[in-house]
mmCIF file of the C-alpha atoms, coordinates in Angstrom:
data_MODEL
# 
_entry.id   MODEL 
# 
loop_
_atom_site.group_PDB 
_atom_site.id 
_atom_site.type_symbol 
_atom_site.label_atom_id 
_atom_site.label_alt_id 
_atom_site.label_comp_id 
_atom_site.label_asym_id 
_atom_site.label_entity_id 
_atom_site.label_seq_id 
_atom_site.pdbx_PDB_ins_code 
_atom_site.Cartn_x 
_atom_site.Cartn_y 
_atom_site.Cartn_z 
_atom_site.occupancy 
_atom_site.B_iso_or_equiv 
_atom_site.pdbx_formal_charge 
_atom_site.auth_seq_id 
_atom_site.auth_comp_id 
_atom_site.auth_asym_id 
_atom_site.auth_atom_id 
_atom_site.pdbx_PDB_model_num 
ATOM 1   C CA . MET A 1 1   ? -25.820 13.970  16.220  1.00 0.00 ? 1   MET A CA 1 
ATOM 2   C CA . MET A 1 2   ? -23.941 10.966  14.854  1.00 0.00 ? 2   MET A CA 1 
ATOM 3   C CA . ARG A 1 3   ? -25.989 7.812   14.327  1.00 0.00 ? 3   ARG A CA 1 
ATOM 4   C CA . ILE A 1 4   ? -24.089 4.581   14.952  1.00 0.00 ? 4   ILE A CA 1 
ATOM 5   C CA . LEU A 1 5   ? -25.017 0.938   14.336  1.00 0.00 ? 5   LEU A CA 1 
ATOM 6   C CA . VAL A 1 6   ? -23.351 -1.573  16.666  1.00 0.00 ? 6   VAL A CA 1 
ATOM 7   C CA . VAL A 1 7   ? -23.457 -5.173  15.371  1.00 0.00 ? 7   VAL A CA 1 
ATOM 8   C CA . ASP A 1 8   ? -22.359 -7.965  17.718  1.00 0.00 ? 8   ASP A CA 1 
ATOM 9   C CA . ASP A 1 9   ? -23.980 -11.141 19.050  1.00 0.00 ? 9   ASP A CA 1 
ATOM 10  C CA . GLU A 1 10  ? -22.383 -10.608 22.475  1.00 0.00 ? 10  GLU A CA 1 
ATOM 11  C CA . LYS A 1 11  ? -25.056 -8.574  24.227  1.00 0.00 ? 11  LYS A CA 1 
ATOM 12  C CA . LEU A 1 12  ? -22.784 -7.354  27.030  1.00 0.00 ? 12  LEU A CA 1 
ATOM 13  C CA . ILE A 1 13  ? -20.398 -5.829  24.473  1.00 0.00 ? 13  ILE A CA 1 
ATOM 14  C CA . VAL A 1 14  ? -23.312 -4.186  22.646  1.00 0.00 ? 14  VAL A CA 1 
ATOM 15  C CA . LYS A 1 15  ? -24.729 -2.854  25.916  1.00 0.00 ? 15  LYS A CA 1 
ATOM 16  C CA . GLY A 1 16  ? -21.360 -1.420  26.952  1.00 0.00 ? 16  GLY A CA 1 
ATOM 17  C CA . LEU A 1 17  ? -20.666 0.243   23.607  1.00 0.00 ? 17  LEU A CA 1 
ATOM 18  C CA . LYS A 1 18  ? -24.194 1.652   23.420  1.00 0.00 ? 18  LYS A CA 1 
ATOM 19  C CA . PHE A 1 19  ? -23.901 3.183   26.889  1.00 0.00 ? 19  PHE A CA 1 
ATOM 20  C CA . ALA A 1 20  ? -20.438 4.653   26.235  1.00 0.00 ? 20  ALA A CA 1 
ATOM 21  C CA . LEU A 1 21  ? -21.342 6.143   22.845  1.00 0.00 ? 21  LEU A CA 1 
ATOM 22  C CA . GLU A 1 22  ? -24.624 7.585   24.083  1.00 0.00 ? 22  GLU A CA 1 
ATOM 23  C CA . GLN A 1 23  ? -22.654 9.310   26.855  1.00 0.00 ? 23  GLN A CA 1 
ATOM 24  C CA . ASP A 1 24  ? -20.959 11.279  24.049  1.00 0.00 ? 24  ASP A CA 1 
ATOM 25  C CA . GLY A 1 25  ? -24.318 12.276  22.561  1.00 0.00 ? 25  GLY A CA 1 
ATOM 26  C CA . MET A 1 26  ? -24.387 9.702   19.776  1.00 0.00 ? 26  MET A CA 1 
ATOM 27  C CA . GLU A 1 27  ? -27.570 7.912   18.688  1.00 0.00 ? 27  GLU A CA 1 
ATOM 28  C CA . VAL A 1 28  ? -26.974 4.145   18.797  1.00 0.00 ? 28  VAL A CA 1 
ATOM 29  C CA . ASP A 1 29  ? -28.915 1.313   17.137  1.00 0.00 ? 29  ASP A CA 1 
ATOM 30  C CA . CYS A 1 30  ? -28.084 -2.353  17.780  1.00 0.00 ? 30  CYS A CA 1 
ATOM 31  C CA . ALA A 1 31  ? -28.168 -5.552  15.725  1.00 0.00 ? 31  ALA A CA 1 
ATOM 32  C CA . TYR A 1 32  ? -27.266 -9.055  16.869  1.00 0.00 ? 32  TYR A CA 1 
ATOM 33  C CA . ASP A 1 33  ? -26.834 -11.020 13.620  1.00 0.00 ? 33  ASP A CA 1 
ATOM 34  C CA . GLY A 1 34  ? -25.674 -10.385 10.072  1.00 0.00 ? 34  GLY A CA 1 
ATOM 35  C CA . GLU A 1 35  ? -29.078 -10.461 8.385   1.00 0.00 ? 35  GLU A CA 1 
ATOM 36  C CA . GLU A 1 36  ? -30.529 -7.981  10.847  1.00 0.00 ? 36  GLU A CA 1 
ATOM 37  C CA . ALA A 1 37  ? -27.543 -5.685  10.291  1.00 0.00 ? 37  ALA A CA 1 
ATOM 38  C CA . VAL A 1 38  ? -27.929 -5.635  6.495   1.00 0.00 ? 38  VAL A CA 1 
ATOM 39  C CA . ASN A 1 39  ? -31.653 -4.936  6.769   1.00 0.00 ? 39  ASN A CA 1 
ATOM 40  C CA . MET A 1 40  ? -31.105 -2.058  9.192   1.00 0.00 ? 40  MET A CA 1 
ATOM 41  C CA . ILE A 1 41  ? -28.397 -0.491  7.027   1.00 0.00 ? 41  ILE A CA 1 
ATOM 42  C CA . ARG A 1 42  ? -30.738 -0.654  4.017   1.00 0.00 ? 42  ARG A CA 1 
ATOM 43  C CA . VAL A 1 43  ? -33.465 1.191   5.911   1.00 0.00 ? 43  VAL A CA 1 
ATOM 44  C CA . HIS A 1 44  ? -31.495 3.737   7.929   1.00 0.00 ? 44  HIS A CA 1 
ATOM 45  C CA . GLU A 1 45  ? -28.758 6.253   7.170   1.00 0.00 ? 45  GLU A CA 1 
ATOM 46  C CA . TYR A 1 46  ? -25.839 5.656   9.564   1.00 0.00 ? 46  TYR A CA 1 
ATOM 47  C CA . ASP A 1 47  ? -22.693 7.703   10.054  1.00 0.00 ? 47  ASP A CA 1 
ATOM 48  C CA . ILE A 1 48  ? -20.683 4.604   10.943  1.00 0.00 ? 48  ILE A CA 1 
ATOM 49  C CA . VAL A 1 49  ? -21.110 0.865   11.579  1.00 0.00 ? 49  VAL A CA 1 
ATOM 50  C CA . LEU A 1 50  ? -19.213 -1.123  14.224  1.00 0.00 ? 50  LEU A CA 1 
ATOM 51  C CA . LEU A 1 51  ? -19.320 -4.659  12.817  1.00 0.00 ? 51  LEU A CA 1 
ATOM 52  C CA . ASP A 1 52  ? -18.201 -7.838  14.575  1.00 0.00 ? 52  ASP A CA 1 
ATOM 53  C CA . VAL A 1 53  ? -16.655 -10.545 12.381  1.00 0.00 ? 53  VAL A CA 1 
ATOM 54  C CA . MET A 1 54  ? -18.142 -13.612 14.100  1.00 0.00 ? 54  MET A CA 1 
ATOM 55  C CA . LEU A 1 55  ? -21.928 -13.270 13.697  1.00 0.00 ? 55  LEU A CA 1 
ATOM 56  C CA . PRO A 1 56  ? -24.881 -15.667 13.304  1.00 0.00 ? 56  PRO A CA 1 
ATOM 57  C CA . LYS A 1 57  ? -26.643 -16.033 9.929   1.00 0.00 ? 57  LYS A CA 1 
ATOM 58  C CA . LYS A 1 58  ? -24.071 -13.910 8.033   1.00 0.00 ? 58  LYS A CA 1 
ATOM 59  C CA . ASP A 1 59  ? -20.549 -13.208 9.240   1.00 0.00 ? 59  ASP A CA 1 
ATOM 60  C CA . GLY A 1 60  ? -19.047 -9.734  9.248   1.00 0.00 ? 60  GLY A CA 1 
ATOM 61  C CA . PHE A 1 61  ? -17.202 -10.248 5.962   1.00 0.00 ? 61  PHE A CA 1 
ATOM 62  C CA . GLU A 1 62  ? -20.438 -11.239 4.190   1.00 0.00 ? 62  GLU A CA 1 
ATOM 63  C CA . VAL A 1 63  ? -22.261 -8.274  5.713   1.00 0.00 ? 63  VAL A CA 1 
ATOM 64  C CA . CYS A 1 64  ? -19.532 -5.846  4.696   1.00 0.00 ? 64  CYS A CA 1 
ATOM 65  C CA . SER A 1 65  ? -19.407 -7.182  1.140   1.00 0.00 ? 65  SER A CA 1 
ATOM 66  C CA . GLU A 1 66  ? -23.206 -7.029  0.756   1.00 0.00 ? 66  GLU A CA 1 
ATOM 67  C CA . VAL A 1 67  ? -23.495 -3.565  2.269   1.00 0.00 ? 67  VAL A CA 1 
ATOM 68  C CA . ARG A 1 68  ? -20.865 -2.225  -0.121  1.00 0.00 ? 68  ARG A CA 1 
ATOM 69  C CA . GLU A 1 69  ? -23.229 -3.012  -2.999  1.00 0.00 ? 69  GLU A CA 1 
ATOM 70  C CA . PHE A 1 70  ? -25.586 -0.208  -1.957  1.00 0.00 ? 70  PHE A CA 1 
ATOM 71  C CA . THR A 1 71  ? -23.826 2.207   0.413   1.00 0.00 ? 71  THR A CA 1 
ATOM 72  C CA . ASP A 1 72  ? -20.381 3.559   1.312   1.00 0.00 ? 72  ASP A CA 1 
ATOM 73  C CA . VAL A 1 73  ? -21.157 3.957   5.027   1.00 0.00 ? 73  VAL A CA 1 
ATOM 74  C CA . PRO A 1 74  ? -17.892 3.752   7.025   1.00 0.00 ? 74  PRO A CA 1 
ATOM 75  C CA . ILE A 1 75  ? -17.377 0.344   8.683   1.00 0.00 ? 75  ILE A CA 1 
ATOM 76  C CA . ILE A 1 76  ? -15.078 -0.584  11.568  1.00 0.00 ? 76  ILE A CA 1 
ATOM 77  C CA . MET A 1 77  ? -14.615 -4.359  11.878  1.00 0.00 ? 77  MET A CA 1 
ATOM 78  C CA . LEU A 1 78  ? -14.423 -5.846  15.392  1.00 0.00 ? 78  LEU A CA 1 
ATOM 79  C CA . THR A 1 79  ? -12.943 -9.273  16.131  1.00 0.00 ? 79  THR A CA 1 
ATOM 80  C CA . ALA A 1 80  ? -11.559 -11.338 18.975  1.00 0.00 ? 80  ALA A CA 1 
ATOM 81  C CA . LYS A 1 81  ? -8.868  -12.665 16.655  1.00 0.00 ? 81  LYS A CA 1 
ATOM 82  C CA . GLY A 1 82  ? -5.462  -11.116 16.089  1.00 0.00 ? 82  GLY A CA 1 
ATOM 83  C CA . ASP A 1 83  ? -4.868  -12.930 12.799  1.00 0.00 ? 83  ASP A CA 1 
ATOM 84  C CA . ASP A 1 84  ? -3.556  -10.603 10.093  1.00 0.00 ? 84  ASP A CA 1 
ATOM 85  C CA . MET A 1 85  ? -5.540  -12.552 7.478   1.00 0.00 ? 85  MET A CA 1 
ATOM 86  C CA . ASP A 1 86  ? -8.791  -11.499 9.175   1.00 0.00 ? 86  ASP A CA 1 
ATOM 87  C CA . LYS A 1 87  ? -7.663  -7.902  8.992   1.00 0.00 ? 87  LYS A CA 1 
ATOM 88  C CA . ILE A 1 88  ? -6.781  -8.231  5.325   1.00 0.00 ? 88  ILE A CA 1 
ATOM 89  C CA . SER A 1 89  ? -10.102 -9.961  4.559   1.00 0.00 ? 89  SER A CA 1 
ATOM 90  C CA . GLY A 1 90  ? -12.046 -7.228  6.311   1.00 0.00 ? 90  GLY A CA 1 
ATOM 91  C CA . LEU A 1 91  ? -10.282 -4.446  4.449   1.00 0.00 ? 91  LEU A CA 1 
ATOM 92  C CA . GLU A 1 92  ? -10.631 -6.263  1.125   1.00 0.00 ? 92  GLU A CA 1 
ATOM 93  C CA . THR A 1 93  ? -14.408 -6.562  1.563   1.00 0.00 ? 93  THR A CA 1 
ATOM 94  C CA . GLY A 1 94  ? -14.664 -2.797  2.090   1.00 0.00 ? 94  GLY A CA 1 
ATOM 95  C CA . ALA A 1 95  ? -14.057 -2.098  5.781   1.00 0.00 ? 95  ALA A CA 1 
ATOM 96  C CA . ASP A 1 96  ? -12.524 1.277   6.649   1.00 0.00 ? 96  ASP A CA 1 
ATOM 97  C CA . ASP A 1 97  ? -10.812 0.260   9.881   1.00 0.00 ? 97  ASP A CA 1 
ATOM 98  C CA . TYR A 1 98  ? -10.185 -2.745  12.124  1.00 0.00 ? 98  TYR A CA 1 
ATOM 99  C CA . MET A 1 99  ? -10.063 -3.245  15.912  1.00 0.00 ? 99  MET A CA 1 
ATOM 100 C CA . THR A 1 100 ? -9.149  -6.364  17.892  1.00 0.00 ? 100 THR A CA 1 
ATOM 101 C CA . LYS A 1 101 ? -11.013 -7.320  21.062  1.00 0.00 ? 101 LYS A CA 1 
ATOM 102 C CA . PRO A 1 102 ? -10.613 -6.567  23.890  1.00 0.00 ? 102 PRO A CA 1 
ATOM 103 C CA . PHE A 1 103 ? -10.455 -2.853  23.060  1.00 0.00 ? 103 PHE A CA 1 
ATOM 104 C CA . ASN A 1 104 ? -10.520 0.374   25.025  1.00 0.00 ? 104 ASN A CA 1 
ATOM 105 C CA . VAL A 1 105 ? -13.791 2.226   24.513  1.00 0.00 ? 105 VAL A CA 1 
ATOM 106 C CA . LEU A 1 106 ? -11.873 5.528   24.384  1.00 0.00 ? 106 LEU A CA 1 
ATOM 107 C CA . GLU A 1 107 ? -9.979  4.190   21.366  1.00 0.00 ? 107 GLU A CA 1 
ATOM 108 C CA . VAL A 1 108 ? -13.278 3.176   19.740  1.00 0.00 ? 108 VAL A CA 1 
ATOM 109 C CA . LYS A 1 109 ? -14.590 6.716   20.198  1.00 0.00 ? 109 LYS A CA 1 
ATOM 110 C CA . ALA A 1 110 ? -11.386 8.190   18.787  1.00 0.00 ? 110 ALA A CA 1 
ATOM 111 C CA . ARG A 1 111 ? -11.536 5.922   15.710  1.00 0.00 ? 111 ARG A CA 1 
ATOM 112 C CA . ILE A 1 112 ? -15.204 6.821   15.126  1.00 0.00 ? 112 ILE A CA 1 
ATOM 113 C CA . LYS A 1 113 ? -14.537 10.544  15.316  1.00 0.00 ? 113 LYS A CA 1 
ATOM 114 C CA . ALA A 1 114 ? -11.462 10.315  13.068  1.00 0.00 ? 114 ALA A CA 1 
ATOM 115 C CA . ILE A 1 115 ? -13.348 8.383   10.384  1.00 0.00 ? 115 ILE A CA 1 
ATOM 116 C CA . CYS A 1 116 ? -16.336 10.737  10.572  1.00 0.00 ? 116 CYS A CA 1 
ATOM 117 C CA . ARG A 1 117 ? -14.045 13.744  10.117  1.00 0.00 ? 117 ARG A CA 1 
ATOM 118 C CA . ARG A 1 118 ? -12.516 12.138  7.034   1.00 0.00 ? 118 ARG A CA 1 
ATOM 119 C CA . THR A 1 119 ? -15.870 11.184  5.513   1.00 0.00 ? 119 THR A CA 1 
ATOM 120 C CA . ALA A 1 120 ? -17.306 14.645  6.224   1.00 0.00 ? 120 ALA A CA 1 
ATOM 121 C CA . SER A 1 121 ? -14.354 16.149  4.371   1.00 0.00 ? 121 SER A CA 1 
ATOM 122 C CA . LYS A 1 122 ? -14.886 13.764  1.438   1.00 0.00 ? 122 LYS A CA 1 
ATOM 123 C CA . SER A 1 123 ? -18.616 14.561  1.327   1.00 0.00 ? 123 SER A CA 1 
ATOM 124 C CA . SER A 1 124 ? -17.862 18.254  1.159   1.00 0.00 ? 124 SER A CA 1 
ATOM 125 C CA . ALA A 1 125 ? -15.335 17.711  -1.634  1.00 0.00 ? 125 ALA A CA 1 
ATOM 126 C CA . LYS A 1 126 ? -17.837 15.600  -3.549  1.00 0.00 ? 126 LYS A CA 1 
ATOM 127 C CA . ASN A 1 127 ? -20.558 18.237  -3.176  1.00 0.00 ? 127 ASN A CA 1 
ATOM 128 C CA . VAL A 1 128 ? -22.924 16.013  -1.235  1.00 0.00 ? 128 VAL A CA 1 
ATOM 129 C CA . ILE A 1 129 ? -25.911 17.186  0.811   1.00 0.00 ? 129 ILE A CA 1 
ATOM 130 C CA . ILE A 1 130 ? -27.034 14.883  3.631   1.00 0.00 ? 130 ILE A CA 1 
ATOM 131 C CA . CYS A 1 131 ? -30.286 15.486  5.491   1.00 0.00 ? 131 CYS A CA 1 
ATOM 132 C CA . LYS A 1 132 ? -31.716 12.805  7.804   1.00 0.00 ? 132 LYS A CA 1 
ATOM 133 C CA . GLU A 1 133 ? -31.933 9.681   5.618   1.00 0.00 ? 133 GLU A CA 1 
ATOM 134 C CA . LEU A 1 134 ? -31.697 11.616  2.348   1.00 0.00 ? 134 LEU A CA 1 
ATOM 135 C CA . LYS A 1 135 ? -28.378 11.855  0.529   1.00 0.00 ? 135 LYS A CA 1 
ATOM 136 C CA . MET A 1 136 ? -28.013 14.145  -2.487  1.00 0.00 ? 136 MET A CA 1 
ATOM 137 C CA . ASP A 1 137 ? -24.945 13.811  -4.722  1.00 0.00 ? 137 ASP A CA 1 
ATOM 138 C CA . CYS A 1 138 ? -24.954 17.118  -6.574  1.00 0.00 ? 138 CYS A CA 1 
ATOM 139 C CA . ASP A 1 139 ? -22.137 16.136  -8.940  1.00 0.00 ? 139 ASP A CA 1 
ATOM 140 C CA . ASP A 1 140 ? -23.722 12.863  -10.096 1.00 0.00 ? 140 ASP A CA 1 
ATOM 141 C CA . ARG A 1 141 ? -27.252 14.291  -9.655  1.00 0.00 ? 141 ARG A CA 1 
ATOM 142 C CA . ARG A 1 142 ? -28.398 11.267  -7.639  1.00 0.00 ? 142 ARG A CA 1 
ATOM 143 C CA . VAL A 1 143 ? -30.701 11.173  -4.629  1.00 0.00 ? 143 VAL A CA 1 
ATOM 144 C CA . THR A 1 144 ? -31.035 8.261   -2.223  1.00 0.00 ? 144 THR A CA 1 
ATOM 145 C CA . ILE A 1 145 ? -33.194 7.820   0.863   1.00 0.00 ? 145 ILE A CA 1 
ATOM 146 C CA . ALA A 1 146 ? -32.151 5.093   3.295   1.00 0.00 ? 146 ALA A CA 1 
ATOM 147 C CA . GLY A 1 147 ? -29.884 3.745   0.569   1.00 0.00 ? 147 GLY A CA 1 
ATOM 148 C CA . GLN A 1 148 ? -32.656 3.508   -2.049  1.00 0.00 ? 148 GLN A CA 1 
ATOM 149 C CA . GLU A 1 149 ? -32.255 5.639   -5.174  1.00 0.00 ? 149 GLU A CA 1 
ATOM 150 C CA . ILE A 1 150 ? -35.082 8.086   -5.886  1.00 0.00 ? 150 ILE A CA 1 
ATOM 151 C CA . LYS A 1 151 ? -35.614 8.993   -9.533  1.00 0.00 ? 151 LYS A CA 1 
ATOM 152 C CA . LEU A 1 152 ? -36.137 12.742  -9.878  1.00 0.00 ? 152 LEU A CA 1 
ATOM 153 C CA . THR A 1 153 ? -36.607 14.845  -12.975 1.00 0.00 ? 153 THR A CA 1 
ATOM 154 C CA . SER A 1 154 ? -34.078 17.582  -13.642 1.00 0.00 ? 154 SER A CA 1 
ATOM 155 C CA . LYS A 1 155 ? -36.390 20.312  -12.316 1.00 0.00 ? 155 LYS A CA 1 
ATOM 156 C CA . GLU A 1 156 ? -37.343 18.285  -9.229  1.00 0.00 ? 156 GLU A CA 1 
ATOM 157 C CA . PHE A 1 157 ? -33.659 17.761  -8.472  1.00 0.00 ? 157 PHE A CA 1 
ATOM 158 C CA . ASP A 1 158 ? -32.872 21.459  -8.886  1.00 0.00 ? 158 ASP A CA 1 
ATOM 159 C CA . ILE A 1 159 ? -35.751 22.509  -6.611  1.00 0.00 ? 159 ILE A CA 1 
ATOM 160 C CA . LEU A 1 160 ? -34.682 20.062  -3.901  1.00 0.00 ? 160 LEU A CA 1 
ATOM 161 C CA . LYS A 1 161 ? -31.033 21.113  -4.151  1.00 0.00 ? 161 LYS A CA 1 
ATOM 162 C CA . LEU A 1 162 ? -31.956 24.784  -3.820  1.00 0.00 ? 162 LEU A CA 1 
ATOM 163 C CA . LEU A 1 163 ? -34.171 24.229  -0.774  1.00 0.00 ? 163 LEU A CA 1 
ATOM 164 C CA . LEU A 1 164 ? -31.848 21.810  1.057   1.00 0.00 ? 164 LEU A CA 1 
ATOM 165 C CA . GLY A 1 165 ? -28.852 23.997  0.321   1.00 0.00 ? 165 GLY A CA 1 
ATOM 166 C CA . ASN A 1 166 ? -30.525 27.073  1.803   1.00 0.00 ? 166 ASN A CA 1 
ATOM 167 C CA . PRO A 1 167 ? -32.397 25.918  4.915   1.00 0.00 ? 167 PRO A CA 1 
ATOM 168 C CA . ASP A 1 168 ? -35.027 28.218  6.448   1.00 0.00 ? 168 ASP A CA 1 
ATOM 169 C CA . ARG A 1 169 ? -35.002 30.505  3.410   1.00 0.00 ? 169 ARG A CA 1 
ATOM 170 C CA . ILE A 1 170 ? -38.463 30.850  1.884   1.00 0.00 ? 170 ILE A CA 1 
ATOM 171 C CA . TYR A 1 171 ? -38.650 30.861  -1.913  1.00 0.00 ? 171 TYR A CA 1 
ATOM 172 C CA . THR A 1 172 ? -41.767 32.256  -3.535  1.00 0.00 ? 172 THR A CA 1 
ATOM 173 C CA . ARG A 1 173 ? -43.114 30.655  -6.685  1.00 0.00 ? 173 ARG A CA 1 
ATOM 174 C CA . GLU A 1 174 ? -41.699 33.607  -8.607  1.00 0.00 ? 174 GLU A CA 1 
ATOM 175 C CA . ASP A 1 175 ? -38.272 33.031  -7.042  1.00 0.00 ? 175 ASP A CA 1 
ATOM 176 C CA . LEU A 1 176 ? -38.335 29.382  -8.085  1.00 0.00 ? 176 LEU A CA 1 
ATOM 177 C CA . LEU A 1 177 ? -39.480 30.233  -11.595 1.00 0.00 ? 177 LEU A CA 1 
ATOM 178 C CA . LYS A 1 178 ? -36.509 32.582  -12.034 1.00 0.00 ? 178 LYS A CA 1 
ATOM 179 C CA . LYS A 1 179 ? -33.902 30.314  -10.457 1.00 0.00 ? 179 LYS A CA 1 
ATOM 180 C CA . ILE A 1 180 ? -35.046 26.927  -11.804 1.00 0.00 ? 180 ILE A CA 1 
ATOM 181 C CA . TRP A 1 181 ? -36.797 27.750  -15.098 1.00 0.00 ? 181 TRP A CA 1 
ATOM 182 C CA . GLY A 1 182 ? -35.057 31.018  -15.963 1.00 0.00 ? 182 GLY A CA 1 
ATOM 183 C CA . GLY A 1 183 ? -36.462 34.509  -16.353 1.00 0.00 ? 183 GLY A CA 1 
ATOM 184 C CA . ASP A 1 184 ? -37.658 34.011  -19.938 1.00 0.00 ? 184 ASP A CA 1 
ATOM 185 C CA . SER A 1 185 ? -39.531 30.753  -19.337 1.00 0.00 ? 185 SER A CA 1 
ATOM 186 C CA . PRO A 1 186 ? -43.248 30.631  -20.213 1.00 0.00 ? 186 PRO A CA 1 
ATOM 187 C CA . ALA A 1 187 ? -43.872 28.493  -17.097 1.00 0.00 ? 187 ALA A CA 1 
ATOM 188 C CA . ASP A 1 188 ? -46.138 29.929  -14.408 1.00 0.00 ? 188 ASP A CA 1 
ATOM 189 C CA . ALA A 1 189 ? -46.761 29.525  -10.665 1.00 0.00 ? 189 ALA A CA 1 
ATOM 190 C CA . ARG A 1 190 ? -48.951 26.465  -11.235 1.00 0.00 ? 190 ARG A CA 1 
ATOM 191 C CA . THR A 1 191 ? -45.984 24.718  -12.848 1.00 0.00 ? 191 THR A CA 1 
ATOM 192 C CA . VAL A 1 192 ? -43.983 25.229  -9.657  1.00 0.00 ? 192 VAL A CA 1 
ATOM 193 C CA . ASP A 1 193 ? -46.794 23.779  -7.518  1.00 0.00 ? 193 ASP A CA 1 
ATOM 194 C CA . VAL A 1 194 ? -47.072 20.697  -9.737  1.00 0.00 ? 194 VAL A CA 1 
ATOM 195 C CA . HIS A 1 195 ? -43.323 20.006  -9.580  1.00 0.00 ? 195 HIS A CA 1 
ATOM 196 C CA . VAL A 1 196 ? -43.226 20.472  -5.807  1.00 0.00 ? 196 VAL A CA 1 
ATOM 197 C CA . ARG A 1 197 ? -46.209 18.142  -5.380  1.00 0.00 ? 197 ARG A CA 1 
ATOM 198 C CA . ARG A 1 198 ? -44.557 15.444  -7.497  1.00 0.00 ? 198 ARG A CA 1 
ATOM 199 C CA . LEU A 1 199 ? -41.258 15.918  -5.663  1.00 0.00 ? 199 LEU A CA 1 
ATOM 200 C CA . ARG A 1 200 ? -42.997 15.444  -2.314  1.00 0.00 ? 200 ARG A CA 1 
ATOM 201 C CA . GLU A 1 201 ? -44.730 12.306  -3.533  1.00 0.00 ? 201 GLU A CA 1 
ATOM 202 C CA . LYS A 1 202 ? -41.308 10.823  -4.278  1.00 0.00 ? 202 LYS A CA 1 
ATOM 203 C CA . ILE A 1 203 ? -39.330 11.839  -1.183  1.00 0.00 ? 203 ILE A CA 1 
ATOM 204 C CA . GLU A 1 204 ? -41.833 12.254  1.663   1.00 0.00 ? 204 GLU A CA 1 
ATOM 205 C CA . ASN A 1 205 ? -43.304 9.303   3.564   1.00 0.00 ? 205 ASN A CA 1 
ATOM 206 C CA . ASN A 1 206 ? -46.333 11.486  4.264   1.00 0.00 ? 206 ASN A CA 1 
ATOM 207 C CA . PRO A 1 207 ? -46.588 14.593  2.029   1.00 0.00 ? 207 PRO A CA 1 
ATOM 208 C CA . THR A 1 208 ? -49.016 16.185  4.514   1.00 0.00 ? 208 THR A CA 1 
ATOM 209 C CA . GLU A 1 209 ? -46.349 15.935  7.250   1.00 0.00 ? 209 GLU A CA 1 
ATOM 210 C CA . PRO A 1 210 ? -43.151 16.622  5.284   1.00 0.00 ? 210 PRO A CA 1 
ATOM 211 C CA . GLU A 1 211 ? -39.569 16.113  6.415   1.00 0.00 ? 211 GLU A CA 1 
ATOM 212 C CA . TYR A 1 212 ? -37.809 17.906  3.575   1.00 0.00 ? 212 TYR A CA 1 
ATOM 213 C CA . VAL A 1 213 ? -40.017 20.372  1.677   1.00 0.00 ? 213 VAL A CA 1 
ATOM 214 C CA . PHE A 1 214 ? -42.294 22.648  3.681   1.00 0.00 ? 214 PHE A CA 1 
ATOM 215 C CA . THR A 1 215 ? -44.901 25.227  2.678   1.00 0.00 ? 215 THR A CA 1 
ATOM 216 C CA . LYS A 1 216 ? -45.179 28.686  4.192   1.00 0.00 ? 216 LYS A CA 1 
ATOM 217 C CA . TRP A 1 217 ? -48.772 29.435  3.328   1.00 0.00 ? 217 TRP A CA 1 
ATOM 218 C CA . GLY A 1 218 ? -49.165 32.586  1.276   1.00 0.00 ? 218 GLY A CA 1 
ATOM 219 C CA . LEU A 1 219 ? -45.420 32.907  0.733   1.00 0.00 ? 219 LEU A CA 1 
ATOM 220 C CA . GLY A 1 220 ? -43.732 29.864  -0.805  1.00 0.00 ? 220 GLY A CA 1 
ATOM 221 C CA . TYR A 1 221 ? -41.602 26.808  -0.112  1.00 0.00 ? 221 TYR A CA 1 
ATOM 222 C CA . TYR A 1 222 ? -38.641 26.096  2.174   1.00 0.00 ? 222 TYR A CA 1 
ATOM 223 C CA . HIS A 1 223 ? -36.621 23.433  3.939   1.00 0.00 ? 223 HIS A CA 1 
ATOM 224 C CA . LYS A 1 224 ? -36.661 23.544  7.743   1.00 0.00 ? 224 LYS A CA 1 
ATOM 225 C CA . LYS A 1 225 ? -33.199 23.391  9.318   1.00 0.00 ? 225 LYS A CA 1 
# 
């Protein structure tokens, strides 16, 4: 399910877009000013942002520029103006596309789906794993949750990558020792448990009710699809 953020101070437009997008099975959040939009994008992982130019507190250009400092979420700028300079300004601050009001909601849906197809292709090429609000860049060995970078050790990263990359497959402690530490390592099963515990402390809001790393008692660890 795609998660969309609609940002506009015109509540009727927000209501209409929310209804239309939810009809296609998308999850839609709403923001009505620039500050609220930035805060929501920091906290949540969105597939795309529909961002109006004329907003209270921070305009769309300011929001786009600030958001680009911490995430590459696709952004479609919305405006009532037809001025080419607005379009250029939006693209220069990091927007991916631009639509002028009034617009056809079918065109909005088509633009969203086209951009999401392109970004999904780029993510695959970049070797990126995305799960809920967690994003794992396997090439750069970086993990972020809701846009915030999580510092993992090399072994913690490798364990998480293995589990997320193979959902529903249970790995015993012996499996993890062989795959992560190597067959000749002096490490033992307790070492695995310690690393998994520390990993959970870093990535789970509540380690006793995990979202990413689960335990199958008596068997091992896994990620639930």
